[in-house]
N, C-alpha and C positions, 0 to 999 in steps of 0.2 A: 392501115391496119384492118385486119380481118376479124370479124366477130361472128359467133354463132349464137342464135337464140332459139332455145326449145320451147315449145308449147304442146298443150294437149293432154298433159298429165291429170291426174285426179284419183277419185275413189270410185271403185266399180265393184259390183258383185262378182263372185265366182261364175264363170261361163259368160261374163259380159265382154264388151268391146272397147277399145280406145284407138284413136289415131294420133300418133304423135307427129309433130312437124319441127324441122330444124331449117331455120332460114339463115343463110350466110350473107353478110354485108361487108362493105369495103370495096376496095379496088380489086375487083376480081374479073379475070377474063376466063378462068377455066379452074375446075376443081377435078382432081383425078378420082380419088376414092372418097365416098362418104359413108360412114358407119355409126351404127348405134352401140353402145356398151351399156352395162348397168352394173350397179353395185349395191347389194343387200347389206343390212346391218351385220358387222362382224365378218364380211367376206370381201375377197378381192373383186376389182372390177373385171368384167368379163365381156367378150364380145358376144354380141346378140346377133347382128346381121351388117353385111356390108354390100356396097354396090359400086362398081366401077363407072366411069364416064359413058361407057358403051353398054351399060346395063346388066353386066355380068354380076351375078349376086352369089353371096355366100352366107350360110345361116348356122347358128349354133344348133346341135343335135336336140338340145332340150326344147326349142320352139319351133323345129321345122314342122310345117304344116298348119301352123296356127298363127304365125306372124308373116308379114309380107313387106319387104323394103321396096322403096321407089323413089325416084327423084325426078326433078324438074330442072333440066340443065339451063333453060331460059330464065328460071327465077331463081337459079342456086339454091335450092330446097330440097330437101330429103323428107321423106315420110316413113313412118313404120305403123302399118296396120296391124293391131293386135287383136286377135280373136280367140275365144274359148279360153279367156284369162283364168289362171289358177292362183292361189294365194302365194305359191312359191315364186311368182313373177313380180311380187312386191319388190321394189327397189327404187333406187334413184337412177333414171336413164339419162345417159349423157350421148351427145352428139359429137362426131369427130369428122374433121376433114383434113385429107392429106395431100400433099403435094398440090397445094393451091397455087395457081399461076407457074406450076411446074416445080416450085422450089420451096414453097413454105410448108413445113411439116407439122403434122398434129397440132391443129387447131381444135380447142375444146370449147363446148358450151358449158353453161352454168348448172345445167341439169334440170329435170323435171321429175317430181315425185309421182309414182304410180303405185297406189296401195288396191289390193285386191282382196276384199273382206265382205263377209256377210254382216 
């Protein structure tokens, strides 16, 4: 069984920074894509950033230039560095792993709350 555990969320003032981590555990020998999604109250879950195993990245327009996704394949861990945070970034952030070991689709973490407020 594959599990994802997010960490690093919290309360931060506008303009501040946070770094989220997503650690995958279980019987894993490879993960194709790892992504971060977020869901704000009353809104649908949206893709924030994604990274493939070879490091190709994709970002939502709203966070481009402020957030950076990265991963450590040896540790089966993905990161999301969030800078210049805005109140509209407030949401629960979820990690997703797709095509784990080539065939396990859409594994989700439990989410971590990020609140941007003064």
